[in-house]
C-alpha positions in Angstrom: -0.1 28.5 -2.9 1.5 25.3 -1.7 4.4 24.0 -3.3 7.0 21.2 -3.1 11.0 21.5 -2.0 11.6 22.3 -6.0 9.0 25.1 -6.1 6.2 23.0 -8.2 2.6 23.6 -7.2 1.4 20.5 -5.3 -1.4 20.4 -7.7 0.9 19.6 -10.3 2.2 16.7 -8.4 -1.4 15.0 -8.0 -2.6 12.6 -10.2 -4.9 14.0 -12.6 -7.5 11.6 -12.7 -10.1 14.0 -14.8 -8.1 13.3 -18.0 -7.5 9.6 -17.0 -8.6 7.2 -20.1 -11.3 4.8 -19.0 -9.3 2.0 -19.3 -6.6 3.4 -17.0 -9.5 4.3 -14.6 -11.0 0.7 -14.9 -7.5 -0.8 -14.4 -6.6 1.1 -11.3 -10.0 0.3 -10.0 -9.7 -3.6 -10.7 -5.9 -3.3 -9.2 -7.1 -1.7 -6.2 -10.0 -4.4 -5.5 -7.5 -7.4 -5.9 -4.9 -6.0 -3.1 -7.7 -4.9 -1.0 -9.2 -9.0 -1.6 -6.0 -10.3 -1.1 -5.3 -8.2 2.1 -8.5 -8.9 3.7 -7.4 -12.9 3.3 -4.3 -12.3 5.4 -4.4 -12.3 9.2 -5.5 -8.6 10.5 -2.3 -7.6 12.1 0.0 -8.7 8.8 -2.6 -6.6 6.2 -2.3 -3.5 8.5 1.5 -3.5 8.2 1.4 -3.9 4.4 -1.3 -1.3 4.5 0.9 1.1 6.1 4.1 0.0 4.7 2.9 0.6 1.3 0.6 3.4 1.9 -3.0 1.9 0.7 -4.7 3.5 3.2 -3.6 7.0 3.0 -1.0 7.1 0.6 1.3 7.9 2.9 4.5 4.7 3.0 5.6 4.4 6.4 9.1 3.1 7.3 9.4 -0.1 9.5 10.6 1.8 12.5 6.8 4.4 12.2 5.1 1.4 11.9 6.6 -0.7 14.9 6.0 2.7 17.0 2.4 2.9 15.5 1.8 -1.1 16.5 3.8 -1.5 19.5 6.4 -3.5 18.4 10.3 -3.5 17.3 11.3 -2.4 13.7 12.8 -6.0 13.4 9.5 -7.5 14.3 8.0 -5.5 11.7 10.3 -6.8 9.1 9.2 -10.3 10.2 6.0 -9.8 10.1 6.0 -8.4 6.6 8.2 -10.9 5.7 5.8 -13.3 6.4 2.9 -11.5 5.1 4.6 -11.2 1.5 5.4 -14.8 1.7 1.9 -15.3 2.2 0.6 -13.3 -0.6 3.0 -14.9 -2.8 1.2 -18.2 -2.1 -1.9 -17.3 -2.4 -0.6 -15.4 -6.0 0.1 -19.2 -6.9 -2.8 -20.9 -5.7 -5.2 -18.4 -7.1 -3.6 -17.7 -10.8 -3.7 -14.2 -10.5 
């Protein structure tokens, strides 16, 4: 059986979606859809950086250096692009009144 560094079974660390209340599942689904809609409003490169940074695709958060290696940019350029993307999301939030 797989376990983490503290010896807890990996299954214990995963979210138990079966015992999730319907309201929680609905809220999580709405949040996921909202995030995806907002990311789709960004330029593809910026959206990809945020997806990788915050693990929206596969649940694995990546560092700016890791993203830079994947995309062929320096860590500093990834930081700049991430900053621009987050600024655009804030502006969208204000304009759309989310």
